DSSP file (Angstrom, degrees, kcal/mol; ACC not computed):
  #  RESIDUE AA STRUCTURE BP1 BP2  ACC     N-H-->O    O-->H-N    N-H-->O    O-->H-N    TCO  KAPPA ALPHA  PHI   PSI    X-CA   Y-CA   Z-CA
    1    1 A X              0   0    0      0, 0.0     2,-0.3     0, 0.0     0, 0.0   0.000 360.0 360.0 360.0 127.9  -17.4   -2.8   11.2
    2    2 A X        -     0   0    0      1,-0.1     2,-0.2     3,-0.0    92,-0.1  -0.686 360.0-121.1 -97.6 151.1  -14.8   -3.9    8.6
    3    3 A X        -     0   0    0     90,-0.5     2,-0.3    -2,-0.3    92,-0.1  -0.484  36.2 -93.2 -83.0 156.7  -13.9   -2.1    5.4
    4    4 A X        -     0   0    0     -2,-0.2    -1,-0.1     1,-0.1   115,-0.1  -0.558  54.9-106.5 -65.0 129.0  -14.2   -3.6    2.0
    5    5 A X        -     0   0    0     -2,-0.3     2,-0.6   114,-0.2    88,-0.2  -0.312  24.3-149.6 -64.2 140.6  -10.8   -5.1    1.2
    6    6 A X        +     0   0    0     86,-1.2    91,-2.4    89,-0.4     2,-0.5  -0.943  23.8 174.9-110.0 109.7   -8.6   -3.3   -1.3
    7    7 A X  E     -a   97   0A   0     -2,-0.6     2,-0.3    89,-0.2    91,-0.2  -0.970   8.3-170.3-123.7 123.8   -6.5   -6.0   -3.0
    8    8 A X  E     -a   98   0A   0     89,-2.8    91,-3.3    -2,-0.5     2,-0.5  -0.810  12.8-146.5-109.7 151.4   -4.2   -5.1   -5.9
    9    9 A X  E     +a   99   0A   0     -2,-0.3     2,-0.3    89,-0.2    91,-0.2  -0.980  30.7 158.8-114.8 128.6   -2.3   -7.5   -8.2
   10   10 A X  E     -a  100   0A   0     89,-2.3    91,-1.7    -2,-0.5     2,-0.3  -0.978  44.1-103.3-145.3 158.0    1.1   -6.4   -9.4
   11   11 A X  E >   -a  101   0A   0     -2,-0.3     3,-1.3    89,-0.2    91,-0.2  -0.651  27.3-134.8 -77.5 138.7    4.3   -7.8  -10.8
   12   12 A X  T 3  S+     0   0    0     89,-2.0    90,-0.1    -2,-0.3    -1,-0.1   0.735 103.9  63.5 -66.6 -22.2    7.1   -7.8   -8.2
   13   13 A X  T 3  S+     0   0    0     88,-0.4    -1,-0.3     2,-0.1     2,-0.2   0.670  83.4  93.3 -77.4 -16.6    9.5   -6.4  -10.9
   14   14 A X  S <  S-     0   0    0     -3,-1.3     3,-0.1     1,-0.1    -4,-0.0  -0.515  93.0 -96.1 -75.0 145.5    7.4   -3.2  -11.1
   15   15 A X        -     0   0    0     -2,-0.2    -1,-0.1     1,-0.1    25,-0.1  -0.310  46.9 -99.3 -61.7 142.7    8.6   -0.4   -8.8
   16   16 A X        -     0   0    0     23,-0.4     2,-0.5    -4,-0.1    -1,-0.1  -0.268  23.9-152.9 -59.3 147.0    6.8   -0.1   -5.5
   17   17 A X    >>  -     0   0    0      1,-0.1     4,-3.2    -3,-0.1     3,-1.3  -0.797  11.9-172.2-119.4  84.3    4.0    2.5   -5.2
   18   18 A X  H 3> S+     0   0    0     -2,-0.5     4,-0.8     1,-0.3    -1,-0.1   0.805  79.8  53.6 -52.7 -37.5    4.1    3.2   -1.5
   19   19 A X  H 34 S+     0   0    0      1,-0.2    -1,-0.3     2,-0.1    -3,-0.0   0.826 124.1  24.6 -68.6 -30.4    1.0    5.4   -1.5
   20   20 A X  H <4 S+     0   0    0     -3,-1.3    -2,-0.2     2,-0.1    -1,-0.2   0.713 111.7  65.3-107.1 -25.6   -1.2    2.8   -3.2
   21   21 A X  H  <  +     0   0    0     -4,-3.2    77,-0.2     1,-0.2     2,-0.2   0.841  65.3 178.5 -73.3 -34.4    0.4   -0.6   -2.4
   22   22 A X     <  +     0   0    0     -4,-0.8     2,-0.5    -5,-0.3    75,-0.2  -0.505  66.4  10.2  64.7-133.1   -0.1   -0.7    1.3
   23   23 A X  E    S-b   97   0A   0     73,-2.2    75,-3.1    -2,-0.2     2,-0.6  -0.677  79.0-146.9 -80.4 126.0    1.2   -4.1    2.5
   24   24 A X  E     -b   98   0A   0     -2,-0.5    19,-2.3    17,-0.2    20,-1.9  -0.853  17.2-173.4-100.3 120.4    3.2   -5.8   -0.2
   25   25 A X  E     -bc  99  44A   0     73,-3.2    75,-3.3    -2,-0.6     2,-0.5  -0.955  18.3-143.2-122.2 118.4    3.0   -9.6   -0.1
   26   26 A X  E     -b  100   0A   0     18,-2.6    20,-0.3    -2,-0.5    75,-0.2  -0.680  15.9-176.0 -77.8 126.0    5.0  -11.9   -2.4
   27   27 A X        +     0   0    0     73,-2.8    24,-0.4    -2,-0.5     2,-0.3   0.068  48.3 101.9-115.4  23.5    2.8  -14.9   -3.3
   28   28 A X        -     0   0    0     72,-0.2    22,-0.1    22,-0.1     4,-0.1  -0.831  68.2-137.9-102.2 146.2    5.3  -16.9   -5.3
   29   29 A X  S    S+     0   0    0     -2,-0.3     2,-0.3    22,-0.2    -1,-0.1   0.861  89.3  52.4 -69.7 -36.2    7.0  -20.0   -3.7
   30   30 A X  S    S-     0   0    0     -3,-0.0     2,-0.2     1,-0.0    -2,-0.1  -0.765  94.4-107.4-104.1 147.4   10.4  -19.0   -5.2
   31   31 A X        -     0   0    0     -2,-0.3     3,-0.1     1,-0.1    -2,-0.1  -0.511  49.5 -98.2 -68.1 137.6   12.2  -15.6   -4.9
   32   32 A X    >   -     0   0    0     -2,-0.2     3,-1.4     1,-0.1    -1,-0.1  -0.319  43.0-104.9 -62.1 135.2   12.0  -13.8   -8.3
   33   33 A X  T 3  S+     0   0    0      1,-0.2    -1,-0.1    -3,-0.1     3,-0.1  -0.303  96.6   5.7 -61.2 137.6   15.2  -14.2  -10.4
   34   34 A X  T 3  S+     0   0    0      1,-0.2     2,-0.6    -3,-0.1    -1,-0.2   0.573  95.8 124.5  71.7  10.9   17.5  -11.2  -10.6
   35   35 A X    <   -     0   0    0     -3,-1.4     2,-0.2     3,-0.0    -1,-0.2  -0.911  55.8-137.4-110.8 120.8   15.6   -9.1   -8.1
   36   36 A X     >  -     0   0    0     -2,-0.6     4,-1.6     1,-0.1     3,-0.4  -0.506  16.9-128.8 -71.8 139.8   17.4   -7.7   -5.0
   37   37 A X  H  >>S+     0   0    0      1,-0.2     4,-1.0     2,-0.2     5,-0.6   0.863 108.6  54.2 -58.6 -36.7   15.3   -8.0   -1.9
   38   38 A X  H  45S+     0   0    0      1,-0.2     3,-0.3     2,-0.2    -1,-0.2   0.878 109.4  47.4 -66.0 -36.9   15.9   -4.3   -1.1
   39   39 A X  H  45S+     0   0    0     -3,-0.4   -23,-0.4     1,-0.2    -1,-0.2   0.766 102.7  64.3 -75.4 -25.7   14.5   -3.3   -4.5
   40   40 A X  H  <5S-     0   0    0     -4,-1.6    -1,-0.2   -25,-0.1    -2,-0.2   0.820  85.2-150.1 -70.9 -31.5   11.4   -5.5   -4.2
   41   41 A X  T  <5 +     0   0    0     -4,-1.0     2,-0.5    -3,-0.3   -17,-0.2   0.869  30.4 170.2  63.2  36.3    9.9   -3.8   -1.3
   42   42 A X      < -     0   0    0     -5,-0.6    -1,-0.2     1,-0.2   -17,-0.2  -0.691  21.0-176.0 -84.1 126.8    8.3   -7.0   -0.1
   43   43 A X        +     0   0    0    -19,-2.3     2,-0.3    -2,-0.5   -18,-0.2   0.815  69.7  14.1 -87.7 -35.3    6.7   -6.7    3.4
   44   44 A X  B     -c   25   0A   0    -20,-1.9   -18,-2.6     2,-0.0    -1,-0.3  -0.979  47.7-169.6-143.8 153.1    5.7  -10.4    3.7
   45   45 A X        -     0   0    0     -2,-0.3     2,-1.2   -20,-0.2   -18,-0.1  -0.584  14.7-177.9-140.8  73.7    6.3  -13.7    2.0
   46   46 A X    >   -     0   0    0    -20,-0.3     3,-1.7     1,-0.2     4,-0.2  -0.618   5.9-172.8 -81.5  98.3    3.8  -16.2    3.4
   47   47 A X  G >  S+     0   0    0     -2,-1.2     3,-1.3     1,-0.3    -1,-0.2   0.674  74.0  78.1 -67.0 -16.5    4.7  -19.5    1.7
   48   48 A X  G 3  S+     0   0    0      1,-0.3    -1,-0.3    32,-0.1    33,-0.1   0.732  98.9  43.3 -64.3 -20.8    1.6  -21.2    3.2
   49   49 A X  G <  S+     0   0    0     -3,-1.7     2,-0.3     2,-0.1    -1,-0.3   0.306  94.5  97.3-108.0   8.4   -0.6  -19.5    0.5
   50   50 A X  S <  S-     0   0    0     -3,-1.3   -22,-0.1    -4,-0.2     3,-0.1  -0.672  88.8 -92.6 -92.1 151.7    1.7  -20.0   -2.4
   51   51 A X        -     0   0    0    -24,-0.4   -22,-0.2    -2,-0.3    -1,-0.1  -0.371  50.8-105.2 -60.6 140.6    1.2  -22.9   -4.8
   52   52 A X     >  -     0   0    0      1,-0.1     4,-2.6    -4,-0.1     5,-0.2  -0.175  24.1-112.2 -62.4 159.3    3.2  -26.0   -3.8
   53   53 A X  H  > S+     0   0    0      1,-0.2     4,-2.5     2,-0.2     5,-0.2   0.903 119.4  52.3 -58.3 -42.1    6.3  -27.0   -5.7
   54   54 A X  H  > S+     0   0    0      2,-0.2     4,-2.4     1,-0.2    -1,-0.2   0.917 110.9  46.1 -62.5 -44.2    4.5  -30.1   -6.9
   55   55 A X  H  > S+     0   0    0      2,-0.2     4,-2.4     1,-0.2    -2,-0.2   0.911 112.4  50.7 -66.0 -42.7    1.5  -28.1   -8.2
   56   56 A X  H  X S+     0   0    0     -4,-2.6     4,-2.3     1,-0.2    -2,-0.2   0.932 112.8  45.8 -61.0 -46.4    3.7  -25.5   -9.9
   57   57 A X  H  X S+     0   0    0     -4,-2.5     4,-1.3     1,-0.2    -2,-0.2   0.908 110.8  53.3 -64.3 -41.8    5.7  -28.2  -11.6
   58   58 A X  H  <>S+     0   0    0     -4,-2.4     5,-1.3    -5,-0.2     3,-0.3   0.922 111.0  46.9 -58.1 -45.4    2.6  -30.1  -12.7
   59   59 A X  H ><5S+     0   0    0     -4,-2.4     3,-1.7     1,-0.2     4,-0.4   0.917 110.8  50.6 -65.2 -43.6    1.2  -26.9  -14.2
   60   60 A X  H 3<5S+     0   0    0     -4,-2.3    -1,-0.2     1,-0.3    -2,-0.2   0.702 102.6  62.5 -69.4 -17.6    4.4  -26.1  -16.1
   61   61 A X  T 3<5S-     0   0    0     -4,-1.3    -1,-0.3    -3,-0.3    -2,-0.2   0.293 137.8 -74.9 -88.6  10.4    4.5  -29.6  -17.4
   62   62 A X  T < 5S+     0   0    0     -3,-1.7    -3,-0.2     1,-0.2    -2,-0.2   0.572  76.5 157.5 113.3  12.1    1.2  -28.9  -19.3
   63   63 A X      < -     0   0    0     -5,-1.3    -1,-0.2    -4,-0.4     2,-0.1  -0.301  45.9-104.0 -65.5 153.4   -1.5  -29.0  -16.6
   64   64 A X     >  -     0   0    0      1,-0.1     4,-2.4     4,-0.0     5,-0.1  -0.467  16.7-127.6 -80.2 151.2   -4.8  -27.2  -17.5
   65   65 A X  H  > S+     0   0    0      1,-0.2     4,-2.3     2,-0.2     5,-0.1   0.878 109.0  53.4 -63.4 -39.1   -5.6  -23.8  -15.9
   66   66 A X  H  > S+     0   0    0      2,-0.2     4,-1.8     1,-0.2    -1,-0.2   0.926 112.3  42.6 -64.8 -44.9   -9.0  -25.0  -14.7
   67   67 A X  H  > S+     0   0    0      2,-0.2     4,-2.7     1,-0.2     5,-0.2   0.864 110.6  57.3 -70.8 -34.4   -7.5  -28.0  -12.9
   68   68 A X  H  X S+     0   0    0     -4,-2.4     4,-3.0     1,-0.2     5,-0.2   0.944 106.5  50.0 -56.9 -47.4   -4.7  -25.9  -11.5
   69   69 A X  H  X S+     0   0    0     -4,-2.3     4,-2.8     1,-0.2    -2,-0.2   0.922 111.1  48.6 -58.1 -45.7   -7.3  -23.6  -10.0
   70   70 A X  H  X S+     0   0    0     -4,-1.8     4,-1.7     1,-0.2    -1,-0.2   0.921 114.5  44.8 -61.7 -44.5   -9.1  -26.6   -8.4
   71   71 A X  H  X S+     0   0    0     -4,-2.7     4,-2.0     2,-0.2    -1,-0.2   0.890 113.6  50.3 -67.4 -38.9   -5.9  -28.0   -7.0
   72   72 A X  H  X S+     0   0    0     -4,-3.0     4,-2.3    -5,-0.2    -2,-0.2   0.916 109.1  50.9 -66.5 -42.6   -4.7  -24.6   -5.7
   73   73 A X  H  X S+     0   0    0     -4,-2.8     4,-0.6    -5,-0.2    -1,-0.2   0.868 108.4  53.3 -62.4 -34.9   -8.0  -24.0   -4.0
   74   74 A X  H >< S+     0   0    0     -4,-1.7     3,-0.8    -5,-0.2     4,-0.2   0.906 108.6  49.3 -65.5 -40.9   -7.7  -27.4   -2.3
   75   75 A X  H >< S+     0   0    0     -4,-2.0     3,-1.5     1,-0.2     6,-0.3   0.893 107.8  54.5 -63.3 -38.1   -4.2  -26.4   -1.1
   76   76 A X  H 3< S+     0   0    0     -4,-2.3    -1,-0.2     1,-0.3    -2,-0.2   0.607  98.9  63.8 -72.9 -10.0   -5.6  -23.2    0.2
   77   77 A X  T << S+     0   0    0     -3,-0.8    -1,-0.3    -4,-0.6    -2,-0.2   0.484  79.3 107.5 -88.9  -4.2   -8.3  -25.1    2.2
   78   78 A X  S <> S-     0   0    0     -3,-1.5     4,-2.6    -4,-0.2     3,-0.5  -0.445  85.8-108.2 -74.0 150.8   -5.5  -26.8    4.3
   79   79 A X  H  > S+     0   0    0      1,-0.2     4,-2.1     2,-0.2     5,-0.2   0.838 115.4  48.7 -51.8 -45.4   -5.3  -25.5    8.0
   80   80 A X  H  > S+     0   0    0      1,-0.2     4,-1.7     2,-0.2    -1,-0.2   0.899 115.3  45.2 -63.2 -39.5   -2.0  -23.6    7.6
   81   81 A X  H  > S+     0   0    0     -3,-0.5     4,-2.9    -6,-0.3    -2,-0.2   0.886 109.2  55.7 -70.7 -39.1   -3.2  -21.8    4.5
   82   82 A X  H  X S+     0   0    0     -4,-2.6     4,-2.1     1,-0.2    -2,-0.2   0.919 108.9  47.4 -60.2 -44.1   -6.7  -21.1    6.0
   83   83 A X  H  X S+     0   0    0     -4,-2.1     4,-1.8    -5,-0.2    -1,-0.2   0.908 113.5  47.7 -63.8 -41.9   -5.1  -19.3    9.0
   84   84 A X  H  X S+     0   0    0     -4,-1.7     4,-2.6     2,-0.2    -2,-0.2   0.884 109.2  53.7 -68.1 -38.2   -2.8  -17.3    6.7
   85   85 A X  H  X S+     0   0    0     -4,-2.9     4,-2.6     1,-0.2    -1,-0.2   0.908 107.8  50.9 -60.9 -41.9   -5.7  -16.3    4.5
   86   86 A X  H  X S+     0   0    0     -4,-2.1     4,-1.9     2,-0.2    -1,-0.2   0.901 111.0  48.2 -63.0 -40.7   -7.6  -15.0    7.5
   87   87 A X  H  X S+     0   0    0     -4,-1.8     4,-1.9     2,-0.2    -2,-0.2   0.919 112.9  47.1 -66.6 -43.0   -4.6  -12.9    8.5
   88   88 A X  H  X S+     0   0    0     -4,-2.6     4,-2.4     1,-0.2    -2,-0.2   0.878 109.2  54.8 -66.0 -37.0   -4.2  -11.5    5.0
   89   89 A X  H  X S+     0   0    0     -4,-2.6     4,-2.0     2,-0.2    -1,-0.2   0.899 107.1  51.1 -61.9 -40.1   -7.9  -10.8    4.8
   90   90 A X  H  X S+     0   0    0     -4,-1.9     4,-1.4     2,-0.2    -2,-0.2   0.904 109.1  50.4 -63.4 -41.4   -7.6   -8.8    8.0
   91   91 A X  H  X S+     0   0    0     -4,-1.9     4,-1.2     1,-0.2     3,-0.2   0.911 110.0  50.5 -61.8 -41.6   -4.7   -6.8    6.5
   92   92 A X  H  < S+     0   0    0     -4,-2.4   -86,-1.2     1,-0.2    -1,-0.2   0.847 108.6  51.7 -66.3 -34.1   -6.7   -6.1    3.4
   93   93 A X  H  < S+     0   0    0     -4,-2.0   -90,-0.5     1,-0.2    -1,-0.2   0.777 109.3  51.3 -72.6 -25.4   -9.6   -4.9    5.5
   94   94 A X  H  < S-     0   0    0     -4,-1.4     2,-0.3     1,-0.3    -2,-0.2   0.725 130.6 -41.4 -82.7 -23.0   -7.3   -2.5    7.4
   95   95 A X  S  < S-     0   0    0     -4,-1.2   -89,-0.4    -5,-0.1    -1,-0.3  -0.966  90.6 -31.5 175.2-179.9   -5.8   -1.0    4.2
   96   96 A X        -     0   0    0     -2,-0.3   -73,-2.2   -91,-0.1     2,-0.4  -0.196  48.4-164.3 -58.4 144.8   -4.5   -1.8    0.8
   97   97 A X  E     -ab   7  23A   0    -91,-2.4   -89,-2.8   -75,-0.2     2,-0.6  -0.998   2.3-159.8-130.1 125.5   -2.9   -5.2    0.2
   98   98 A X  E     -ab   8  24A   0    -75,-3.1   -73,-3.2    -2,-0.4     2,-0.6  -0.935   5.8-151.8-112.9 121.2   -0.9   -5.8   -2.9
   99   99 A X  E     -ab   9  25A   0    -91,-3.3   -89,-2.3    -2,-0.6     2,-0.4  -0.808  17.9-157.1 -90.7 123.9   -0.2   -9.4   -4.0
  100  100 A X  E     +ab  10  26A   0    -75,-3.3   -73,-2.8    -2,-0.6     2,-0.3  -0.837  18.4 164.9-108.7 137.9    3.1   -9.6   -5.9
  101  101 A X  E     -a   11   0A   0    -91,-1.7   -89,-2.0    -2,-0.4   -88,-0.4  -0.979  39.1-134.2-146.0 156.7    4.1  -12.2   -8.4
  102  102 A X        +     0   0    0     -2,-0.3   -91,-0.1   -91,-0.2    -1,-0.0   0.594  69.9 113.8 -86.6 -11.6    6.8  -12.6  -11.0
  103  103 A X  S    S-     0   0    0      1,-0.1     3,-0.4     2,-0.1    -2,-0.2  -0.232  73.3-125.2 -63.7 152.1    4.4  -13.9  -13.7
  104  104 A X  S    S+     0   0    0      1,-0.3     2,-0.5     2,-0.1    -1,-0.1   0.807 102.6  36.9 -69.8 -30.4    3.9  -11.7  -16.7
  105  105 A X    >   +     0   0    0      1,-0.1     3,-1.9     3,-0.1    -1,-0.3  -0.763  63.9 178.4-125.0  85.4    0.1  -11.5  -16.4
  106  106 A X  G >  S+     0   0    0     -2,-0.5     3,-1.5    -3,-0.4     6,-0.6   0.800  77.2  67.5 -56.9 -29.5   -0.9  -11.4  -12.7
  107  107 A X  G 3  S+     0   0    0      1,-0.3    -1,-0.3     4,-0.1    -2,-0.0   0.671 106.7  38.6 -68.1 -16.8   -4.6  -11.2  -13.6
  108  108 A X  G <  S+     0   0    0     -3,-1.9    -1,-0.3     4,-0.0     2,-0.2  -0.100 106.0  87.6-121.8  35.2   -4.6  -14.7  -15.0
  109  109 A X  S X> S-     0   0    0     -3,-1.5     4,-1.2    -6,-0.1     3,-0.8  -0.573  97.7 -85.2-120.7-176.9   -2.3  -16.3  -12.4
  110  110 A X  H 3> S+     0   0    0      1,-0.2     4,-2.5     2,-0.2     5,-0.2   0.790 123.0  66.7 -60.1 -28.0   -2.6  -18.0   -9.1
  111  111 A X  H 3> S+     0   0    0      1,-0.2     4,-2.5     2,-0.2    -1,-0.2   0.864  98.0  52.0 -63.3 -35.6   -2.4  -14.4   -7.6
  112  112 A X  H <> S+     0   0    0     -3,-0.8     4,-2.2    -6,-0.6    -1,-0.2   0.889 108.8  50.1 -67.5 -38.8   -5.8  -13.7   -9.1
  113  113 A X  H  X S+     0   0    0     -4,-1.2     4,-2.1     2,-0.2    -2,-0.2   0.936 112.3  47.9 -62.0 -46.2   -7.3  -16.8   -7.5
  114  114 A X  H  X S+     0   0    0     -4,-2.5     4,-2.4     1,-0.2    -2,-0.2   0.913 109.6  52.4 -61.4 -44.3   -5.8  -15.8   -4.2
  115  115 A X  H  X S+     0   0    0     -4,-2.5     4,-2.0     1,-0.2    -1,-0.2   0.900 108.4  51.4 -59.5 -42.0   -7.2  -12.2   -4.6
  116  116 A X  H  X S+     0   0    0     -4,-2.2     4,-1.8     1,-0.2    -1,-0.2   0.925 110.6  48.0 -61.4 -44.8  -10.7  -13.6   -5.3
  117  117 A X  H  < S+     0   0    0     -4,-2.1    -2,-0.2     1,-0.2    -1,-0.2   0.882 112.6  48.7 -64.6 -38.0  -10.6  -15.8   -2.1
  118  118 A X  H  < S+     0   0    0     -4,-2.4    -1,-0.2     1,-0.2    -2,-0.2   0.830 113.3  47.5 -70.3 -31.6   -9.4  -12.9    0.0
  119  119 A X  H  <        0   0    0     -4,-2.0    -2,-0.2    -5,-0.2    -1,-0.2   0.791 360.0 360.0 -78.2 -29.0  -12.1  -10.6   -1.3
  120  120 A X     <        0   0    0     -4,-1.8    -1,-0.2    -5,-0.2    -2,-0.2   0.460 360.0 360.0 -89.4 360.0  -14.9  -13.1   -0.9
């Protein structure tokens, strides 16, 4: 019997909360500017589930949020990403999993899309 996954979204710049965070996973393709690796408290950085460089650039050049989501979900359907999603889902079922991103509003970012896929 598996537990209901506990998935949190947090900014990587916020201090770690060891009791609540569980496994801390950076879900950005690039390392956050100005953040020392020791201070970040990142346990994993699986680039297979981060938006591709091309997708990130397309979005920052004015792409729509709705189309970004569709393209990102298509990337997450690729074999390498599917395997990584399954592994992250297992981690979430075993205990808390915190998805970390540098964006100012994690709840309306690619991390939220990823959290939904991991929860469902």
